[in-house]
C-alpha positions, -999 to +999 in steps of 0.1 A: -132-041-057-108-027-083-100+010-080-076+036-093-044+047-074-020+073-086-002+050-111-020+017-114-053+000-105-055-018-072-076-043-054-093-030-023-111-050+004-118-045+041-084-051+056-100-064+088-121-091+071-103-124+070-125-138+042-120-107+021-082-109+026-083-146+015-101-135-017-073-111-026-047-138-023-068-162-044-076-135-071-040-126-075-026-161-071-004-144-045+017-166-021+004-161+014+040-155+026+038-121+010+021-095+031-005-070+017-003-032+023-031-011+036-045+023+027-060+045+054-080+077+052-059+099+075-031+101+101-054+091+130-064+059+112-027+052+104-017+056+140-045+032+151-029+004+129+008+007+140+030+005+171+063+020+180+061+050+157+095+067+155+100+104+151+116+096+117+085+077+106+062+105+117+083+130+099+081+110+066+043+107+070+040+145+075+062+152+044+051+125+019+015+117+028-009+116+011+013+102-016+036+076-030+055+065+001+045+032+018+060+028+053+065-006+068+059-004+105+051-027+134+015-038+131-009-035+160-023-069+172-057-064+157-044-067+122-048-101+107-017-124+105-028-132+069-026-095+061+009-092+075+020-127+064+028-134+100+056-108+101+041-085+126+048-057+101+024-037+079+029-015+049+007+016+052+000+048+033-026+075+027-034+075-010-032+107-031-054+097-060-088+115-054-109+083-061-087+061-038-087+088-011-125+091-013-129+054-011-108+050+021-127+079+036-160+063+028-149+030+042-136+047+073-110+021+080-081+003+063-084-013+029-059-033+010-039-015-017-023-042-036-020-040-074-049-055-095-027-081-113-018-117-111+012-122-088+044-116-106+028-099-136+029-062-144+003-039-129-024-023-151-028+014-158-062+007-176-091-014-163-091-032-197-055-043-190-064-060-157-063-098-162-098-110-169-096-136-141-088-108-116-116-086-130-141-115-126-133-117-088-142-080-082-177-071-068-171-036-081-148-018-106-142+019-103-129+029-137-112+063-137-099+059-172-062+055-181-038+062-152-002+074-155+013+040-150+049+036-140+064+027-107+042+023-077+049+037-043+083+035-027+083+010+001+105+019+031+109-006+060+111+016+091+114-014+114+151-017+105+179+006+117+188+023+095+155+022+075+158+002+042+141+009+009+125-024-002+112-009-035+121+025-050+092+040-067+073+073-067+095+089-039+132+088-046+158+076-021+174+110-022+142+127-012+138+103+017+174+108+029+170+146+026+138+145+047+156+125+073+186+148+072+209+121+061+234+118+033+237+089+008+265+066+019+292+060-006+297+024-017 
């Protein structure tokens, strides 16, 4: 299905269904060496998907969720290797957009949250801008009208020490550092 997130439209499927995950990779033309992130309805569901949750990761969840911060954490063994691209890591967040939040609550478990675009192409802030080949693969399209566009979520790898921003987006590096009680290192 194609559904709205805070900035762009996404592709959501049952993150525990191997056939559905394969359909996402095919629809996007996404290399299978690139993992997919998941969206969950609440903190309890998030905790059921990850291992070795640090106090720093928990603090960031409490401050920035629901919202625009995706945390990369160690995946529990029940998550599909195709979802994690064999890395043993999973990007996870609780969505803020009311439609996305209602969707993950209705599903009751993790769904994918990758952008509704062809791999390597820009995301779409309007359903009409989603590539027709991607739209044709969707069983359902939830059109919430034009979205704000812009950068997606910030992706922070918490499996590294110190944590590393893989993509800066909705939540600035400065806000993350402040939340962790750290200062930006001079270069």
